[in-house]
N, C-alpha and C positions, 0 to 999 in steps of 0.2 A: 504493500500499498504505499510505504514512505517512497520507493523506485517511483511507482505511477503518479503520486503527487508531484513529485519535483520533476517529472517529463510534463504533465500539464500545466505545472506552474512557468517553466523553463517555455514551452509551446506559447502559452498566452501571453508572455512578457514582450513576444515579437510580432509586431504589426508592419515592419517597414517591408518585410520581402514575402509576400502572399503571390507571387506568379508561381512558386513552385508545389504550390498547395496541392495536396490529392485528397479529395473529399471522403472519397470510398475508404481510405487509409484512416479517417477519424471517426472517433467513437463519439455518442450523442455527450459524453462529459467533455471530449476536446469542444466540441461543436458549442456547448455551454461556455466554457471558459474563454473561447474567442469573442462571443457577444458579449460575455461580461466585461473583457478587455477593452471592445468596441465602444461599449457605453460608458466606461470610465473615462475613456478618451472624448467623449462626447458625440459619438457616431450611433446613428441607427442602423438597424441590420441593412437597409436598402443602401445608406451610405458606404458601408462596409463593403457590401457588393460591387458598389461602384469605384471604390478605392483599389480593391483587389484588380478590378479590369485594367484600370488606369496603369495598375504596377505589371501588367503583361498576362494576368492569369487567362485561360483560355476561355473562350465563352461556353463549351461543353463542362467546364470545371465550374465558372460562375451558376450556370443554370443548376448543376447539381449542388453547389453552395445554396442557394434562395430556396431550393425545394426541400433541403435539411432543415435552414432555419424556419421556413413556413411550417414543416411537420412539427417541429419543436413549440412553434406560436400555439398550434391546433391543440396539442396535448396538452398545455397548459392552461389554455383557455379552458378545455374540457374538464380539467382536473380542480380549476378555481374560476367558476362560472363569473365570481363577481369581479375577478382582477383585469386589468387592464392588459393588453398584449406585450410582448417583449420590445423592450427599445423605448418605452414610454416609463413614466414613474408608475410603479405598479400599486395600485389601492385595494382593498378588499373591504367594502364599506368605508368606515371612518379611520380603519387600521392599515398601517403601510406593511406590506407584504416584503419580507426581507429577501426571501428567495423563489422566483416563481419556479423554479425548478425542482423544488422540494418534495412536492407531491411527485413528479415524474420518476423522480430518483427512488422514492418506495414503492411506487407500483410496479417500475421496471426492474428486475432483478440483474438486467443485462443491461444497464445504463452506461456501463463501462467500455463495451465491445463495440469495435466497429462494424460496419455492416457487412464486411467480409469475414471477421469472426464469427459472426451470428449466423453465417451461411455455413460454416464447416462442421458436419455433423460429429456429435461429439463435443464440441469444443464448450460447450454450455454446461457440460456436465459439473465441471469445476470452478464453474464461474457462478452458479445459481447460490446468491446469499440465503435463500431459504433451505438449501440442503446442505446436512452435515455428516461427514463421513465418518467422524470422531466414533473410535470404536466402542463397544459395551463392555463396561466393567461390571456388569451384573450377571456374567454368563454362570453356569458350572465349571467345574475346573475341568478343561479338557485332558485327556488322558495322553495326549499326543504332545502337550506343551512341553518343552524344551527348557529346564530348569537352569539358570544363571546365577550369577553372584549378584545379592541384593534382593533375592526373590524371599519373600517371607512364607514358611511352609509352618501349617496347623495341623499337628499330628493328633488324631483322636484315638484313644484305645478304649473298646467298651466289651461289655458281655459279661464273664466271670471276673476279668479284672476291668477297671476303668483308670485311665489317665490321659492329661492332655499335655501337649507340647509343642511351645512356642518356638519355630527354629528359624534361624535368616542363615541363609547360605553367604558362606565366607567368601572373600575375593580368590581364594584357592579352591574355592567348591565344594567345601565340607560344610558338615551343620556338624553341633557338638551336642550330645545326647548326653544327659546327667546319668551317671554311672554306667557310662557303655563308653562313651570317647568319641571321637569324630568319625564320621560316616561321609564317603563320597557321594555327592548327587549331582555335581555340576556338569551338564552337558547331559546328562539323562532325561528322558522322558518321565512324567508324573507316573505313569505305569511301571517302569524300570526302579524308580525311586522307590515307590510303594514295595515293590519285592526287595529291595535291601534294607530298607529299614524295617521291615519283617523278620527278615533274618537276623537283623541286629537287637532287633526288641525280644526277639523269643528266648533270648540266653535268660532274661528277667522274667519273662510273661510266658510259660510254656505252654499254655492255653492256644496261643496264636500258630503253633505247628501241629504235627499229627494230622493223622486220617480223620480223625473229628474233635476238631478244633473247638473250642467253646469261647474264645476272646478273638475280637476282631480288630481291625486297622484301616483307617479311611486319613488320606491325605488333603487338605482343602489350601488352597493357595490365599494369603492376606496379601499384603499389600505386595503389588508387583514392580518389578524393575524397569527402567527405561532404558532404551536401546538407541543408539546413533546410527542412522542412516544415510548414506549419499545418495544424493538424488542431482542426478548429471544429465546434460543431454539439452534437446531441444526444450525446455522447460519454462514456464515463466517465471519463477523465482526459483532456480538451481540452487543448491547448497547442500550442508549438512544438518540434518533435523533429530532433535530429540524426541522419541515417540514412545508411547507405553509399549512395552513388550508384547501385547496382543495386537498390536497395529499389522494390517496387511499393505500390500501394494497401493491399493486404492487410499488407503489413510494417508501414505506417503505421497502419492500424487497429489491429494487434495491440499495437503501442507505446501507443496511445491508450485500451485496455482495450476495443474496440469499441462499438459503440452500446449507448446506456443503454436505458431500460424506454421511454422516448419516442420513441426513436431510430428512423430508417427503415434498413431492411436491403436495400431494394431500388431505392433512388433515391440511392445516394451520389454527390455530384458532386466531380470533380476539375476545378479553376481553375487555369490556366496563362495568364500575363499578360492576365490578366481575361478571357479565354476560356474556355468550357465545352471542355474536350478529351475527357472520358470520363463516363460513367455507369455505375456498379458495381452488379450485382444479385447480391449475395451466395446469394441462392436458387438461381441458376443454377450456380453453382459445388457448392452443397451436394447438389443434385439429380440434376445431369449432369457436374459437374466442369468446366464450361465457365469459361476464365479469359481470353477474348478481349479483356474489357474491364477486366482486371488489368493497367494499364499499367506500366511503369517511369515513377518519380516524377523530378522534376528539381529542380534548387535554385529556392526560392520558391515552389512548387507550394502551393495551397490544397485541403484536402479537406474537404466540407463534409458534414455528416451532417445534413439538414432532419428535422424531427419527422414521425412515422409519421402519413400520411394515411388509410388504411383497415386495420383489424386486425379480424379474426375468430376466433371461439373454435370448436374442433372437438370434440365430446364422443362417445365410443362406440367401437363395435368397429373402429377403424383402427388401423394399425400405428405411427403417431405422433400421439398427443393434443396438443394444445397451443392457442398462439396463433399465428396465421398473417397475414402481411401480404398484402393484396391489391391488385393493380393495376385501374384503372377497366377496362380492357377482360377482364378473365380471369371466366372462368365457374368453377362448381362442378367441371367436369371437369378445367380447369388446376389447381385448386387440389389436387385429389387426387393429382397425383404429389408434392407436397412431404408429403404425409400418408403416403405409399407403399402408399396404396391399401387397399382393405377388408380386414378381417379374412375366413376363412371364416364366421365366426358372425353377421356381420352382414346386417341385413334391407336389402335392396340396392333394393327396387322404391320406397320412398318415405322422403325425411327430413324432419324438422321443422325450421323455422328462426325462431328468435325474434329480433324486431327492434323496435328503437326508432322510432317513426314517427309524428309530430304530438304529440311529448310524451307519448305512451301507448307501450304495448308491444302487440305483436300477434304472431300465430304464421301462421306460411307453412307450407304442405304442397307439397314438390316433389317430384315423380313423377322417375322413372328417364328418361323419355324427354326432361325438361326439363334434364337436368344440362348439358348445354352451352351452352343460351343463358341460364340463371338465373347472373345476376351479384350476388354476395354485395356487401353496404355494411358500413359501418363499425360494430362494435359487433355485428354478426349471432353469436348463438350457434347453430350448427349441430349437431343432435342427431340421431344415429344410432342408430338401435334394435339390439335383438337378435333373432335369427332364432327363432322359435318352436322351443324344443326339445321338438318331437315327431317320430315317425316316422309314415311313409305306409304303410309295407310291411313290418313287422316282425313275426315272431312268434318267440315263445322255446320250449324245451324244456330241462326242467332233472331232475334226479335220475338214476333208475337206467338211463342209456343211455351208449353209449359216445362218443356226440362231442355234449354238453350245449352251448346256447350259442343265438345269435341265427341265423334263418333267413329269407330273403327272403319275402315273400308275393306271386307272381307274379299277372299280369292273371288268370290263371285261377282256378280254385279250389285250394286246398290243402285236405287232410283230416287227422285226427290220424293215421291210419295212414301216409299218406304223409311226414308228418313224422317219424314214428318211425322210417321207413326213411332219410330223409335224414341222420338222427341215428346211423345205423349200427346200429340196431336196439337191443333191449334187453339189458340184462345179464342174467346167469343168477340173481342175486340180486334182481330186480326183483320188487314186488308189483301183478300185473297184475291182481288181483280188482278194483282201484279207482285210479281217478286221479282229479286234480282239474285242470279247465280255468279258470284265472283270467281274467276278461274284463274291459276297460274298457268301461264304459258310456259312453253319448253323453253323460253330466253329470260323465265323469272319476270316478265313483263304481266302486270295485271290487267285479265279481261273481265268483260261483264256480258252477261247473257240475260235478257229477259224471260220471265218465265209466267206462263198462262197457270196460274197456280189451281184457280177454280176449275180450270178446264181439266188439269191432270187429277185433281181429286174426284171430279164428277166422272172421269172417263170418258169427256168427250174429246181431250186433247192427248198427246202420244205424251208419255211420260219420259223424262230425263234421265240416262245413266250418268251417274257421278263420277268424277276423277279424283286422284289424289288430290288434296290441299283445296278441294274446292268449299266454298262459303255460301251457305243459303242463308240471304236476308229477307224475312218476311215482316214488314211493317206492320205497325199497328195505326189502325185509322185516327187514332187520338195524335199520332207523332204527326201526321202530314196535313192537319186542319188547326185551324184556331181552335181554340177554347170559347165553346159555345155559353153564351150567356144573355141575360135580360135584366133591364134597370128598370127601377120605380121610384118614382119620387113625388114630391106633394104632401098631401095630407093622408100622410098612411102613419103607423105606428112605426116601423122598421125600414125606413126608404134604404135601398141600397141597390147593389148588385148581387144577381143569385142567377145558380146554373140552370141552365137551358133544358128541359124536359121536353119530348115531342109530345103534341096536340095539348100542349100547356095553354089556358084561358086565361083572361084577365082576372078572372075571379080566384083561381088559382094561385096565380101569385100574389093577390091581395091577402089571402089567407096564409101564405108563406111568409109575408111580411107585416103581418101582426093583425091585420084589420085596418079598416077605416078610422080616420081620427073623427071628432062630432063635427070639424069644421067642413068635412069633406064632403063634395056630391056626388051621388051614384049616377048622376047624368052628364053628360058632354066631357066623358073619359078621353083623352088623346093619346093616340099611338103615333110615336115616331118611327118609321121604318127605314131601314137603308135601300137606297137604290142603285141598284147594279148596274143600269144602263144608263151613264153620264152624259148621252148626245142628246137628250131631250134637255138638258140644262137643269133638271131637278135636282137638289139637294138631297131630299128626304120626302118618302110619301107619308103624308098625315092622315090617319083614321080616325073617327070619332066613333064612341059607342056607347050606351046606357046602359045599367046592370040593374038588377032589382035591389032594393034596399034590403032585404033580408039574406043576399047575397046566393040565394038558388039560381040554379042555371037556367038562362032565357035562352031561345033560340038564336038569338042576334048574339049572345055571347058565344053559344056552341058553334055557329058558323066562321067565327072568326078568331081562329086560332094564332098564338103568338108565334113567331119566328124569331130566329136566332139574331142576338143585337138590338131587338125591340126596346124602345123607352117607352114606359106609360106613365103619363103624368096624370096626377088627381088632383083637380083643381079643386080651389075651396068653394064653398056654397056663397052664392051672393049674398051680402050685409052681414056676412059672420066676420067679426074680427075678434082675434084674442087680446087679452088685456095687455095694455102697455104701462109700464109703471115707471112712475117719477119718485124722486125722495126731497122732500123738504128736512132741513135740519136747522138745529139753533132754535131761537127764541122765537117760537110760535106755540100756540096752545097746545097743539096736537101734531108734535113732528112724528115722522115715518114715510111709510112710503102710502104712494097713492096712484090706483089706476087713471090712466086718461079717460074721460066720460065721452069726448066727442074729438072730432078731427080739428077743430079750431078752439081747444080749450087752452087760456093762457094762464100767465102767472100768476094774475089777480084772483083768478077762479081758484085756483089751488090753494093760495094764502087764504082765501075765503073757508075753502073748505076745512084748512088747519086751525080754523078757530081763530085768524088774525095774529098780529104780532101782540107779544106779552110787553109788560111795563119796562122790561130790561132791555128789549130791542134796540138796536142800532141800524135802521133801513137803510142809512148812505154806506154802510159797508157791505150790504148784502151782493152777494155773485151769483152767477150760473156757472155749472160746469157740464161740459156739453162734450160727447164721445166724437171721437174721428175714426175713419175708417180707411185701412192701407189695405192694399190686397196685391199679393204676388202669386201669379198662376203658376201651376205645376207644369212640368214637363210631360211628354207623352210618354217618356218610359216609366216617370213615376207615376202617372195617371193608370199604365197597365198594371204596374206592381200593386197599387193601391185596390183596384179592382180586383186582382186574384186574391189579395189578402181578404178581402171581404168575403169574396166566394168562400175561401178557407174557413173564415170566422163562422161563417153561417153552417159550415158544415163540420165542425169540429165537435166529435161526440161526448167531450167532456162538458160542453158549455151548450150544447143542444139537445132536440131531442135525438132519439135512435135514427141513425141511418142505415140505409141499405147497402147492398154491395156495390152496386154501381156508385153509389154516392162515394161510399169509402174509398173507392178504387179513384174516383175522382178527385178526393181530399188527398189521399197521397201522393197523386200525380202532380197536384197544384203546391203540396207542401216540398215535394224535391224541385219542381222548378223556381220556387221562391227559395230554397237553400241553394240553388246555383245563383239566382240572382245576388244575394248576400255574399257569398262567395266574392261575385264580380266587383260587387261595391267596395267591399273590404280590401280588395286589390289596388281598386281605384283609388280607393282614400291612402291605401300605402303610397302609390304612385306621385299623387298629390302632395303627401305630407313632405315626402324626401324633394318634391321640386320645390314645395315652399319653403324647407330646409336649405337649398341650393340658393333661392333666393333673398332669404335674410342673411345668408353669408357676404352679399355683394351689396345690400341695402344700408343706406346712409342712414343716420339717427333723425333725420327730417321726414324720410319716405317712412321708417319706422313709427315716429311718432304719429303721423298721419294714417296709417293702418290700425294703429290701435285706440285713435280716437274718431273713430267713424262717427257719424251723425247718425243718432237715435231718433227714430221717430216718434212722436208722443200720440198715445192713444185717448187724451181727454185735453181739452183746452178751457181755459178759465174765461169768461164772457163777462164784461163789466156790465152792469144794470144798475138803472135809478130806482130803487124800488119805491122811494117818496113817491114820485112822478108816476110810476104806474098806480100804486093806491089810489092816487088823487086824481087819476083819468082812466080807468080800467076798460081796456079796449083800445086805447091810445098806439100811437106808433111805439111807445117805450115798451107796452106790455107786450113781450114776445109768446108765440105760439109755442107750447112745449112739445119736446120730440122724448120717444124713448129713453131710458137711461140717464136725463136730466137731473140735476142735484142742485137744488137750491139752499143756499146758505145765509144764515140769516145771524152775526155775530151780536153777543152781547155790546152795549154801550163801551167804544174805546176812548181811552183818556191820555194814550201816549203817542209819540212820534218817534221815528227811529232815522239816525244820519248814519249812511253808509259812504264807501268811495274815498275818495280823495279827501278827506278830513283829517286833521289832526288826531282827534281821539273820536274814532266810531262807537254812538252810544245810543241809548234810548233815553227819551227824556218825556217830561210831564207836558201835556197840549196845553197850551194857553192860546186862549180865544182872539186876544188881540196881538199876540205877536206875528209877525211875519217869518219867511223863509231865511230871511239873512240873521233873525235874532237865533232860529235853531243852529244855523252853521256856526253861530259865535257860542253857543251852549257845548258845540263838539270840536271847539278850540281854533275854528277858523278852517279857510282852505289851506290845503298844502300847495308846496311849490309846485307839482305837476296837474294840479287841478284845471280842469278845462271848465271855467265858471260859466262860460255862456250858454254851456249845453248841459248845465243841471236842469233835472226834471224830477216830479214827483209821483209816485204810484200811490193812488188811493187804495182803500180797503176793499172796493168792490172792484179792482184788478184794472180800472181806468189809470191813464198816464198824462200828466201834461208837461211841457217843457218851457225852458225859458225864453222868452221874446225880448227882442231888441228892436229901438226906434230912436234914430238920430242918435247911436251911442248910449241909450238910457235903456239899461235891462230891467225888464217887468219879468219878475220870479212868479208861478202861481202859486195860489191861496194854499194854505195849508189847514188839513182837516184832523181829525182822530184817528188815529190807527193808519196814517200815511206814514210813506217811507220816502226820504230825501235821499237822490242819488247825486254824487258828483263825478263824471266819469274822469278818465287819464287823459292827458295831453297826447296824442298819437306822436310816436318816436319818427323825429325827423332826422335823415342821415345828412352829414354835411357832405357838399362835394368835394372831393379831392383835389388833388393838382392836377393829376391827369384829366380828371373832368372839367376842371376851368379849360386847359388847353383844349379837350376836345370841342369844347363849347366855342372859344374862342376861332377855333378852325372852322367850325359851322358857319358863325357870322361872318368870319370874314370870305367863305365862298359864298354866301349868300349877295354878301355886299359887291363879289366881283360881278356875280351873274348879273344883279340889277345894273351895274355899270354897263356891263357889254349890252344889255337891252338897250339901255337909254342912248349909247352911242351909234348903234344899229337903226335907230328911229330918227336920229339925227341925221343919219347919212342917207336916209331915204327921203 
C-alpha cells in the first residue's frame, strides 16, 4: 500500500507532461488523483483535457481520458445524488463533502486496478478487499502437520491414568518430559510424534502399551509457530513474509498481492530444500474449486511466480470476457471452461482468431468441429460474433384482437383467418372493412398489402398465406374516427359535453344532464348541427323542436334523433329572471344583501329598502364598488382537452352512476388519451422552462424587473357617487342604475384628513372646517424639496379626486372634506444634457442654419 501510495502521489504531482499518458494503464484511483491535482491547480476536467491536448496527447487518448472522467462523474453522482459534479465545489445539502470519490471507493473493491488489470482472469482474486485468505486457526490438529521449533504440544493422558503435559518444542526439535527426559519430535508429523511420545510415556504409564491398553494418549497443538516464506517473481509485492505455520500457497500469494500483470497464474512453483514440491494452478481453483496443489507451506519455502508464457484475449458474447492464460496442451474447448461458456446470443458455428505470425498479423477461421483440436497461442485475440437477430418462423398480429402478439409460423401454411383465430378472434370494435399486412421483403425493406378482412372471414374473398415476419394490423374503429360527443348548454342542471349514443334524442340528453331548470322552456329548443357541405355557405344547420313538459317521448322528438357533435341550447322562459344581488354595507338601518327588483332599480331605491341612513352615516363619503370583466379565450387544443375531461368526468364510475361495458371502454380510452396529453404538456413545460432559463441567463435587470412587475388587471373598480344629491333627487342623473354584484359602502362620520407624498412628515390630522389645503400641508411639515406643488390633488372619501388649478400664476387648491387624502406628487427626474449632447445640438442647429442660408441664396439667385 505504501508503494502504491507513493506511486500515485508521484504521478499526481506532475501535470507538466501529459503527452505520454496511457489511459488504459491508469486505475480509477490514478484518474482520481489526476482530477484532484488538476482541481488544486484551478483546472476543471474539461480544461485538463484541453491542456493535455495542447501538450501533445493524441485525440484517441484524450477521448479515453474524457470517457474515464465522465464515468467517474456519473458514478459519483449516483452514489451521492445531492452532490455537485466533479470539478466544482462539492456540496451535499448544507454540508461540504470532503471526498466525492469515497463512496465509489467503498462500493468498488477494485478501485485501484487499471482496466487492463481488471480484464485479466484471476487478477481480482488477490485484490478484493472483501476477500480474506488468512488461515483458520480453529481447525482440528491435522495428523500430517510437521512439528517445528516453537510449536506448543498439549499432551493428554487419560483412562486408567490421567495426566496433562504442556510441552514447547526447542530449537533442537526436542520436548522435555518430566521424569523421562528429552524426546526428539522436530521434523515429525503429529502422527509420528504421537507414536514416539507414547513409547516414551509407556515407561511410566504401562497401560499405554500391551494388547489390551487401558490408558490412552492424545496430542493437540496449542500456540503454533511462525514460518518465513520467500515470495519471488512476478508479484505485486515480492519479499519475505512471516506467516502462520498453517499457511498455504494461497495465503502467501494473498500476502504478496498476487501475481502482477506479467505474472503467471497457472504455473506457480513451490520449492522446498531446492526441490520443486508443488505447481499451483489458480485457474483450477477459480473454475472447479480444486485445491489439491494448494499445499501447506513450511519454513524457508520459496514460492516463485514466473512470467506468463501464453495469454489470449476473448472478446464477444461469453459469460466472462478478458485475458486468459493458456497452457501448451490446451484447446479452445478447455479455454471456454474458464470463460463460463457462450451466451445464448453467441454465434457458435465459427469464431475468428487474430494472430501475430512472422511479424505480421493474420486472421484464422475456426469452425465448431475444430474447437477441441485448435490450440491458442500467445497474443491471440479470439473474437466471438453475435447471432443474427432475425426470426425464422414468426408472424405478428396487433390491433383489435383479444390476444395480440407473436405467433409461430408452422412448417405448414398459416393464413390470415387462422392467425385471427389463434388470437382469440376480433374485438367488437374491430374495423373489418380493411386491414393491413406489413411484410418484410427479401431486401429487408418494408412492404404493405391491403387485406379485405371482412371478405376473408365471410369466405367471399380468398384467404392470404402468411410468410415469415409478417405483421397483420387490424385497426379499431375508435382509432380511425374522432370521438363522438354531444353538447348541451343553457337552462340545464349539468350543462357540458356528453358521449354520443346512437338514436339518442334531446330528452335523453336532458335526462343525462340532470334535467331542466325552473327557468327553462320546453318549447323552442334549438339544435346546432355541423354542416358537412361548405359549398352552400352555411356554417351550421339550425333545428328547433318542442318537447313535453313531463319529458315524455313525443313524435316530434322521436323523429329528430341527435347526431354526433350536435349542440343543444335550452332557452330561458320568457319573463323569467333569476335574482341578482347587490350589497349595502355601513351606516344604514338594515345592511346586507338585496335582490334587484327591476331592471331600472337605482341606488336610492335600495337605500330606501335598507331603512335609510342612520344618525352616524356620512353620505358624502359613500362609494360604489362595481365588477369588471376580463376574458381570455382558450386555444383549440385546450378546448379539446377540456371536452374530453368533461366526458371522462361524466363517465367516472367513482363519481357517477354505474356504467356499462361500452361506457367503461370509452372511459378507459379517454383516460389513456388524456394521460398522453398530460405527458405531452409536461414535456412542453420542461422545454419551455429550459428556454426561459436560457433567456434569464442573458436577460438584463431592466427586462427582469419588467417581467416580475407585469400589470395586474383589477376585477373591481371604485366608483365615486354623491349620495346627498342622490337622496335629494331620487331618479336624477346622480342616481345610478344598479348592476349585479354592486356594493354600496356608507361610512361613519369621518373626522380626519391624511397627508401623503412629498411632505416632510406624512401624517393624519383632525379635520377643521375652516382650514384650507395649505394649512393641512403645514401640519405635515410643509412641502419637501422634490414636491411638485402645482400637481397637488385631493382624493375624497367617496373615491372622487380634484387637482390644483392655476390662473395667472395664482394656485387654487381644492377644498378639503372629512376623510379626504391630500397627495403631493414628486417632481419628475430630469437628466442634464451632457457635453456630447450639447455638441450634437450645436451641430444640428448649425446644419439647419446652413440649410436655411442655402435656400435663401437659391431664392435670391432666381
